[in-house]
N, C-alpha and C positions, 0 to 999 in steps of 0.2 A: 461337347459333344451335341449335335442337333438333335433336337426331340424328332420322334418318330411322327409323321403325319396320321391324322386319325382315320382320313380318307384321302386315298390317292386316286384320281381319276384321268384315265387316259382317253383323249377325245373330248371334242366341243361342239358335239351336235346337240338336238332337241332332248335325247334322253339323258346326256352328260350335263345339260344346263337346267333341267328341270330337277334333276337330284340334287344339283349344287344348290338351288335356289331353296330349295325345302329342308336342307340338313340344317339343323341347330348351330345356333350362333358359336357357341362354345367348343364346337370341333373344329379342328384344324383341317382345312380343306386344301389339296392341293391339285390342279389341273394343268396335265402336261398335253401340248399338242404337237405333232409332226412340223405342222407350218404354222398358220396363223388361225388365230380363233374362229373366224369365219370363212374357213377352208374346209367345209364339210358339207356332205351330201344334202344335209337338213336344210341349209341356206339355199338351195338350188331348187328346193321342193314346190312345183307349182301348184297342184292340184287342191289340196285342203288336207280335211281332217274328217273322218268318217263318225258321224254320230246321230243316234234316232231320236232327234229334237223335233221333227216336224209334226203336226198337228194329225198327220193320217200314217204317221210311222211309229214303230215299236222295236225295242232293242230284240226280240224274238223276229222279226225279220231280218233286222241286221245280222245276228246270228246264223239265220238260214243263208243268208246270201254268202256270207264267209265260209262257211261249211262247204257249199256248192263249187265256189270258187276254189276252193283247198282241195276239193276232189275228196272230202272227207277222210284226207290223211291228218286234220287236224288232232289237238289236243280239246277234246270238247269242253272240259273243264277250264282251260286257260279262255277260249273263245265266250265263253259264257261269261266270266269274271270282267274280263277286258271290255266286250260290249257293252255289260250292265252298267258299267263306271263311265262310258265316254259321255253320256248327259252331262253327269255331275262335273266331269274335267273340263269341258266347254263353259259349262256355266261359271266356273270359279274363274278362268281365265277371261272371259268376257266380262266380268266385273271387275277384274282388276285393271283394264286399259283397253283403247280402242285396238285392238287386234284383228278382228272378224268384220268381214262388209256387213252393213246392213242396210236395210229400206228406210222409206222415209219415216215410219211407223217406229224404227229404232229394233225391228225384228232381222234377226240373222236371215241372211242371203243364204238358201240352200242352192248347192249345183248337183246335177247327176253324171255319174261316170260309169263306166263299162262293169256289167255282172252286179250292179246295184238294182233293187227293184223301186227304191223309192229315191225322190233328190233329199239329201241327207250330208252334203258337203259342204262343209263350213269352211270358207276361205277367207282370204284376207289381201288386200292391195289387188283384187282379180285374181292374178295368178302368180301372187307372190308370197304365199303362204308360210312358207318355210323360213324365208327373209324377216317377214313380219315377227314370226313366233321368236326367234331366234334373238332377233334385235330387242324383242321385249322381255325375254328371259336374261339376257345380259343386264338389263337396268335394275332387275331384281336380286343379282349376286350381291351379297354383304363383304365386309372388310375381314371376315374371317378367310376368305378365300384368294389364295395365290395363284396366280396365272404364268406359267412358262412357257412360252412358244419356241417352235423351232428345236425342240429336241424329240431327239429319235429314242424311244424306247423299245429295247430289242430282245431283254430276256427278261423273264419271271424270276426273281430270287424265291428259292425255298431254304425252309430250314430242314433240320434232321427229320421234322415229324411230317414232311411235305406239306407245310401249312405255307401258304403263299406269305412273303413279309416285305412285298416291294418290287420294284424292278430296278434293272441296269439300264443305262442310256448313255448314248453316245451326243455330246455337245457339238456345236456348229465348229469349234475350234478342234475338235477331233477328240477331246478329253472323254474320258468314262467316268462316269458319274452313278452312284449308287443312293435311290430314293427310296429309303425305308417307311411302311405305312401298316397300320392295323388292319386296315381294309382296302384290297385294290381293286378298282374298278375300271372292266375294259367296255370302252363306249366308241370304239374304234371304227364301225362301220363295216361294210361287206365287203365285197372283192370284185366291182365292177371291171378294173382295170385290168382284168387279167384277160379280157375281149378285146378285139379290134376297133369295135364299135361299143360306145358306152355312154350312157345320161349321166355317170358319176365323177364327182369330183377328181381331179389327177392324184389325188393322194391316198385314193381308196382302194387299196391293193390287197387287202387282208391280213394286216400286220398281226392284228390284236388275235383274230383266230388261230393265225399260224403259231404264233405264241404260247397261245394256252395248249395249243395240242403238243408242242414241242415239250411243255413243262408236264403234261400227262392227264390235262381235262379231258373230258369226253367231248366230241364233237360230233354233230350229228345233221341227217338231211341235207348233206353238201349237193346233191345230185339237183336239187331243185333250184333252179336258178330262172328268174323271171326277165324275159326281154321285154322291154318295152317297145310296140309297136310302131310308134311313130316318133322317131328322132329326124330333125332337120337333115335332111342327104342332098348335100352338094358336092359334085366334083370327086365322088368316090370317099367322102370324108363326112362323119356326121357332125354338126356344128351345135347341138343342142336339143333340149327335150321340147316336143310340142305336146303339152299335157293332154291327158283322156279327157278333162273337160272340154276339151274341143269337140270332139265326137260326142259329149255328153249336151253341148248345145246346138249339135245337129250337122255337125262336118261328116263327110261321107268319102269311104277310100274307092278311088277309082284307080285306073290305068291312062295310060296316056291318050287313048282311043273314047276315055269315059265310061268302059265297062265298069259297074260295080261290083269290085272282087268279093263282099261279103255275103251277096244275095244266094241264098240257098244254102248257105254254108252252116248257119247256126240261127236258132229263132230271134235271138236278139240282135244278128247281123253286126253292124259296124261296133254295136256296143257290146259284144260277145265278150268272154273273158279274154283275159290278155295272151293267153299261151295259142290260143285258136287264133286271134287275129296275127299274131306275130309269124306263126307258121304259116300262114294264108298270105302275108306279104313277102316272106321268104321265097315261097315257092314261086311267088310271080317274079321275084328280081333275080332266083336263079335260072329262070327260064327267057331272061333279057327283055322284060318288061321294066318300066319305069312306074313307080306307085305314086298317087298323089292323095292328100287330104284337100278335098273340094270343099271350100270355106262360104262359098257363096250365100249359103241359107243363113250364115250368122250376121246380124246386124249390129253396126257398131263393133265390129270386130278388136279393132286398136283401143278401143275404150276397155272393154272386156277383158282382153289380153294383152296388157300393155308390154310385160317382160318378153313374150311370144313376137309381139310386134318388133320389140327392140332387136330381138336375137336376128331376124330376119332382115331388118334394115341394116343392121351391122354386118351381113353376110351376102349383102346386095340383091336380095329377092325382092320383087315388086310385088305386094299382095294386093295390088290393082289386078291382077291377073287371075285371083280368086284360086290359086292352086297352090300348094306347099308340098314340095319333094321329101319323100320320108323312107325310111328304113329301119328296120329292128336293131333295138343293141340291148346289150346287158344292163340290166335296171335294178334289180333285188335280189337279193338271197335269202330263202325262206330258212336255210339251214345257219347252221353255226355252233356256237357254242352253249351244250346242253344246259339249261338252267330251269330252276322253279320259277313260279311267279313272283318270288322276292329278287330272282336275280341270282341266287347261290349256284354255283358251280361243283363240279365234283371233287374240287381242291379248296380246303379250309381256307377263309379269307381273300378268297378269289371270287368274284362278281363279274357279271357280264349283262349288260343291257343296251336296249335298241337292236340295231340291224346286225351286230356281231354276236347276238344271243339266238337262242331257238326255242321259244317258249311254247310252242306248238301252236300259237296262235293263227299263223298262216297256213299250215298244210304244205300241199303241193304247190299251191300257187297263191300269191296274195291277192287281197281283194284291194281295189283300189282306194288309196286315202286311209288303208289302216295302219300305215308303219307310222306316221307322226302320232296316230292314237297311240300305238303299242309305246312308244318314247314317251309320252307322258306320262301314261299308267304306269311302265316300268320305274321311271324316275321318283314319281311318287311314292311307290309300293317299296323302293329299295330305301329312300328315305326314312320310313317310318320304321322298317326295320332298323337301321343302322343308328337313328335316334335315341333307341332304347336298347341298343346290343350294350353290354359289359365291354368295354374297351379296355382289355388288358393290354400291358406292355410283353411283346415276345422278344427275346433274343435275336439280335442282327445275324447272328451268328450263320452263316449258309451253309446247307448241306454240302459236306465234301463230296468232290467225284473226280474219278480218274483224269486224268491229262494225258493227252498222246500226241507228242509234236507231230503236224502234218504240213503239207503243201497246200495252198488254196487252190480250192477246184476251180475248173473252168467252167464260166457260167454262158450261156446263152443271152442275146440281146432280150429287152422288154418287148420289142416289136416281134420278134420271134416266138416269144411265148403267147402273145396275144392272137397273132396269126394261127398258132396250131391251135390253139382251145377253141377259138372261133369257128375255124375249118372242121376241127374233128371232135370237139365236146360242145359245141354249140347248139343252136336251135333245134337242129335235125342231128340225132346221134346214130350210130348202127356198131356192131361188135368190132369189124373191121378195123373202121375209124379210132374205136376207143382204145382196143388193143395196140395200133400204131401209136399212139399217143403214149400210152404208158410205159411202151419200149422205150420212146424218144425220150421221156422224161427221167428213167432211172438211167439214162447215160451220164446224167451229169452226178450223180454219186452224192447228194447232200448229205445222206446217211453218215458219210464220213466227217463231215463238219464237227467238232466238239466246241468250238468257240468262236464265236461272230466278231469278235473285238477288233480283228485284223482287215474285216472287211469294210468299204467305204458304205456310206448311207445307200447310193445307187446300188450296189453289190447286195447288200441285205434286204433290199426290198426285193430284188430277183430272187433270191434264196427265199424269202417268204413267200414270192410268187409260184415259184416250182413247189412249194410243201402243199399248197392250197390247190394248184393244178393237179396235184396228184390225188388228194382227198376226192376232189369234184371226179377225176376220171375212173378212181376206184369204185366210186359211188354209182357212177351213171353205167359203169360195167356190172355192178352184181344186180341191179334193179332192172330184172328182165321183165319189163313192162313200161306203158307210158301213162305217166298219170302228171297231170299239172305241168309244171315247166319243165319237167323231164319227159322229152320224147324222143322213142326207140323207133326207128322206121322201120326194123328187123322185130319188134314187137308192139305195134301200133296201138295195141288195146289195153285198156285197164285190165288187170289180173287179179279181181277180189278175193279170189282163192288163195292166192301165194302171198300176196302183198298188202291187202287192205289193212291200216293200222300198223303196219311195221316199219320201223325204222333202223337204218343202218347206222351204227355207231363205231366210231373211230375213236381208238385210245392210243398214246404212242407210249410204249413199256420203256424203250431204251433207244438212244440215237437220234439225230436229228431226222433222219428220213424214215423210222420206222413206222411202219403201218398195220396196227392189229385190230380188225374188224370184226363185229359180230350185229346178228340181226335181233332186234328185241322188242315184242309187241308194245306199242303205245300204251300210255296210262290209262286215257281215256278212249271209251269207245262210244 
């Protein structure tokens, strides 16, 4: 009989790889990926990693910017701990290899991004920071780590004590395989593919969060979704991310006639927090205008932003015109599986890190380039926990559960889910559209599903998308205010009296689609 893994990791982004690279060599570690190792949002990340390493900067400034961007919904303890750790994390990596861009004196080059008060964005390869980091971390993986690609994990295995003891997965040939582990880590990313327009990798559809919710883990803050203001937008489709660093270097958002759309909207104009910029671009697009990034102020654009230049070239856009057509799309989920700062969830033996987790760092809206930072921090913190944990064996016996034969439910297409979410639960929300979406989602009866093994990869993905769509819609309907990435046109103002520091917690107590929610005050004020 195969030994239990000590650590089983689902996902291959920066949080997963940071964790893997720092685990003790005597631990048996297995990484499962839905597709390939490099198919992850982290690999696509352009902007960089935020850290107060400049001579005029200080972590207290970074904390203040994070709280402001998060509209004070953040867990302040998490913010302070992660932000204060940032300079040390950057220094450690910089000493290990040539990951970050430096000047001729060997000093880190620092960029500016929206809602930051100082230049503090450490980047690599110009606008290929995520790729640089992932490739670097892959080189640090030790031989105690087994990697299996193209494995679709679809169910968490729980024993009679409700402890997570591994996952159930479907293999490429359709066979079912159980992976048993003393410690199971979800590092599966967010849920960007629930919306028509997104910067996310095509695999990022909320699988890990849905699995955790179905198993009974607490999930929180699902209404807070960041829409990146500037995705390359051609012929009605988004083609890739245009980093916020472009505006940090001086690009200006304009209409076809040159009108500057952020004038008079926010004191930081084009560098306003992302939800403000996204809402304004969306408003102009809905009114029939086109919106562009005017990049004529940026010298040597192709050298500073080689990845963006390549995306534009691949799509036939001539940068010599000096304008890049843009539209907002889903980019980052601030919510997710509720965890502490070591990644522990409400289920014993189950952990979550990276975008799949909600530590409270981001609050209602993530500050630019804080996400790779969080992944590095959580990977390191969880490695410390697991390296010193007592790894006892647990019986492989899964908890018995009733089984009732059923017919497979009919499912919508992925595009129908995406379009309905974008239109009704996207950048601008209201009660009428949210209730309409809730009614539509309820028609698919996913609560009737008892076992996913009869479903294909594609069908499983759609079921998980429907679970996540329901959580987002329910949360957005419940929060009767606007805050950060959650904007209600019928409740356009922040309501500190009723909602400040309060989170909506979802916990599934029975059935695939059951949704029990409550509101709880945040841990830290």
